[in-house]
N, C-alpha and C positions, 0 to 999 in steps of 0.2 A: 709137617716142615716145610718153612720156608724156601721157597726158590731165588737162589741168587740172581742174576743174568748177568755177566760182568767181565770186566777184560783187567786186567792184573793193575796194567798202572793206569787207571783209572781214575782219576781221582776223586772224580765224586761219586763212584758205587768202595774206593776207601772209607770218604766217610760213614756211608750207609753201616761196612763192616766193622767200622773204629764202635758204632755204636748198639750196632746187634751186639758186640762182644763185650758191649761193656754194660750193656744188660740184660749178657745172660740169655739170650733168646739166641736158638738152635738152626742152625739153615744150613741150604747143598750151593755151592758153588756150580750155576753154568759160562762157563767158559765162552765168551761169543770175540769175535774180532770185526769193532764197530765198521771197518773199512769195509769190509764186505756185503755189509747189509742183508743179510741172513734172510728171506724170509717168513720164517719164522718171527725175528725181532723185530719186522714192520710189520707186524700184524698188533704185537704187542705195543710197541708203541712209533708212530709212523715216522717219528723222527729218526728210529733205527738206530738211537742210542742207550747208553747205560745210563745208571745202573736201569734195569724192573727188574721186580718183587713180585714172586705169583706162589698162594695159598691157593694150589688147586683143588684140596677136600672142603673148602670153603669159598671156592670162585671167587677168591679178590686179586688183584692185576694194578697192583701198585706204578707207579712209573714219575718220574725223577727223584732229582738226591732232596730234594730237602720239604715237597709231598711227603716221600716215603720216611722221612725224618723226625718231621712232624706226626704222623700217623702213629709210629713208635710212640714217641712222648702221649701221644693221646689213651691209648689201648695197653701200655705197657710198666706198670706202677711200680719200677725202680728208678734209682737211679734218675733224677732229670737232670737234663739239657739244657732245657729250658727253663730256667727255674729264678728264684725271686720275684720282687716289685715285677707290676708292668712295665717298668724305667729301665729295670736289671732286662726283663726280657727282649725288648725294642733295641738296644744296645747290644744285645747276645746278636741276633736276626740284623742287625744294620752288617756288623763284622760280619757274620755267616756270609752275606749279600755279596762287601769286600775281598774276601778270599774267593768263594765262587766266582767271582765276576775279573774284578781287575786284577788282581794275584793271576787267574787263569789267564785273564786277556793278554798278560803286560810279559807272565815269565811261563806256565807250564805248558800252554799250548805250544809259542813257537819251539820250546826246546822237544815239544811229544813231535813235532812236526820235523825237525831237522833232525835229530838225534833217534828218533823210533820209526819213523813210517817213510822216512827216505831210506833207511838204512834196510828197513825189517820187509815195505811194499813196493817202494818205489827201486830202489838199485843202484840210487841217484845219491851223490855228493851233498854237503847241508850246505846251505846258505853260512857263511861264518859268519857274514857283516847283523843279521839276523840272529844269531849267537849271540854274539856281542850287546847287542842289544838288551834282549830277555835276561842275559847275567849283571848290564847294569841293572834294570827295572829292580831284580833280585836285592839287590844291593839295597836303592829303596825303600821299596817292599820291610826288608832286615831292621832299617832302621822305625820305621813306623812300628814294628813290631820291639826295639828294643823302646820307642817313646810309653805304646800302651803300657809295657811291663813294668815299666818306670814307678809308671803308681799303681800300678798295679798287681796281686800276684800269679792269677790268670791272666789271659785274653780281654774279656770281658771283664773281670769283676774281682769279687773274693773270691771265688769256688770255679772248680771246671766248670764249661759249657759246650754246645755245640761250637763255638765258635772258636773253643782249641783244637775240638777234633776237624773241620774246615779247613783249619792252617796248617796241623799237621798234615789233611787228607793231600793239599798241594804241595807243601817244600814236602815230602814224604817222594811225591815225583819229579823233581824237579833235580832235588838232590841224589836219585838212584841215575839220573842220565848227568850226572857231577855240573849242574847249571847252580848251586850255593857255594857262593865261597862267603867262610862264618867270618872271618876275620874280619875284627872289632868290632861286634857282637855278642856281646858277653850274655847282654837279659836276655835278648834271643836263643843264644847255644845252651845258656843250661839254663831256658823252659824246654828247648825242642828234644837234651838228653835229660829231662825226668819223663817227659810224656815218651823218648822212646825206651822206657824200662814199663811200660803201664803191659799189663797181663794180655790186654783188650787189643796193642797194635804189636805187640811182638810177633806174631802170625805174621803179617803184611811184611815185615823187614824179613822178614825169612827166605821169601818169596821170590823168585830170579823169572827173568825173559828168556827165553832161549836166541842168542848170539848176541845181545846188551846183557853187562858187566857191572854195578854198580862200583862206586868208590869204595875203599879198603875196609874205610871207616864206616861206609853206610849200617851195617845193622848194629856196630856197637856204642854204645851209653855210652861212654868213655871216649871221646871222641876231639 
């Protein structure tokens, strides 16, 4: 069985976990605290980052969330999440990169730094100005999601895809940390409410990080 080295609020691990759940691939979770740079994790991934996925019986080690997702798409013949024509697949990859890079840089990473790392690891107060900038950026990203969903049923097109998984993974972490204001974002909110109801996503929403509680509505699809 696969072992997935992960941190509960790592959005990249969340993307992989949702895909594994969608494809009904069994796995065991191995908890990591990436800031500790545990020797065993660094041996697997010199960057010291999650996720890392291992099949010890087959001596397979996979590093980087997109590489893992591509591997699963190529080797698990059910519930394709990189689907459609070549142009469709290019659009999916573009939007996965958008959320993994731009949303993470603008919203998820500063929220993790200020509301998780400073509280749990460094025991210092958050930078209020950086939090305001992250929440302002989140509004802009939700505006873009609204625009996409005004023309499409799902983030990248007519069917659910890896772009939706990447978006939901980033948003779920930002939402856990209180960084999302859903006011005025009807399309994005309706899409996320539907995603919250998916069997693949429910276990992640039920998890809690010791010392940090999400908003009361966090787990509820009707929010």
